N, C-alpha and C positions, 0 to 999 in steps of 0.2 A: 325254674320258670323260663320259658322260651320267649325271647323278644321277637316281635313281628316287625321287622324293618321294611317299610314300604318306601319306594322312591327310587331315584336314579343315583348311581355312583358318579363320582367325578370323571372317571374314565368314559362312561357312557355319554355324559354331557359334552365332554371334549370331542368325542367321536362325531356327535351330531353337529357340533359347531364346525369341525373340519369339513364334513361332507357339505354343509351349506356354503362354506367359503369356496370350495371347489366348484360347486354349481354356479355360484356368482361369478367366479373367474372365467368360466367357460361361456356363460350366457352374455356377459357384458359386451364383448366385442361384436357378437352377433346382433345384439340390439342396437348398438351404435351404428353398425353397418346398415341396418334397415332404416334407421332414422336418416342417415346421410343419403341413402338412395332415394328416400322420399323427398328430401329437400332438393336433390338434383332433378327429379322428375317434375317437381313444382316449378323450378326455374325454367325447364324446357317448355312446360305448358304456358308459363307466363310469356316466354319468348314467342310462342305461336300467337299469343294475344297481341303482341307488338306487330307481328306480321299481318294479322287481321286489321289492326288499326292502320297500317300502311296501305292495305288494300282500299280501305275507306278513303284515305287521303288521295290515293291514285285516282279513284273514281271521282272524287270531288275536283281534282285537278283537270280531269277530262271535261267535266261539266262546266267548269269555269274558265276553260282554255288556258290554264296555268301551265307553264312549261317546266317548272321546277317540281320534280317528283322524287327528291331525295332530301335528306336533312337529318336533324337531330331528333332522336326518339322522344325527347321531352316535348316536342311540338305536336306530337300525335295525340288524338283523342283516345285515351286508353282507359278501359274499365278494368278494375282488378288491381293487381300489383303494378305499381309504376316503376319503371327502370330509372336508375340514377344517372346513367350515362349510355352513350352508344349512338350509332347512326344507322340509317336505313337507305336503301336505294331501290328503284323499280326499273326493270328493263322494259322500255316502252314497246319493243317488238314482241317480246314473249309474255310480258306481264309478271315475270318472275321477280320476287321480292327477296332482297338479301339484307340481313342485319349483321352489324359488325361491332363487337365490343359492348354489347348491351348488358348492363350490370343489374342484377337483382341480388341485393345483399352481398354475400361472399362469392356469388357465381357470376361468371362472364359467359355470355352466349354468343355464338356466331353461326351463320348458316343461312338457310332460306327455305322457300316453299316449293322448290322444284326437286326432282329426284337426285340431282347432282350436288345439292347443297343442303342436306338435311341439317336441322338445328341440333347443335350439341352445346352443352354447358359444362364448364369445368370450374371447380372451386379455385378461387384466386384468379388465374388467367391474366390476360392482357389488361393492363391498367390497374391491377390490384395493388 
């Protein structure tokens, strides 16, 4: 009498597990890199939001004849992610806005809205 053995052998199951483990090992760093890049871009976009809020503060200072157009980013009217630290300043002659040490979570952003001071954010950074 012939037995009909259907199913997988232990070797076949181990081979599948090894292949899945290799795929997981290869894909994990790629996925982590994509997530980290997305967080960095979100911090940069939030930093540009701080610059927009500084533009508003600059405009309000012109309208109210206030001479101080620099300060702590916590004093700005910001919608969206609020920074936990940092400063901003406005060049009265050019209208260029510069941010320094603006923190969004683990990221610290510096730069501005003119061509010479593009905003960059680094994980950790100054004051971390």
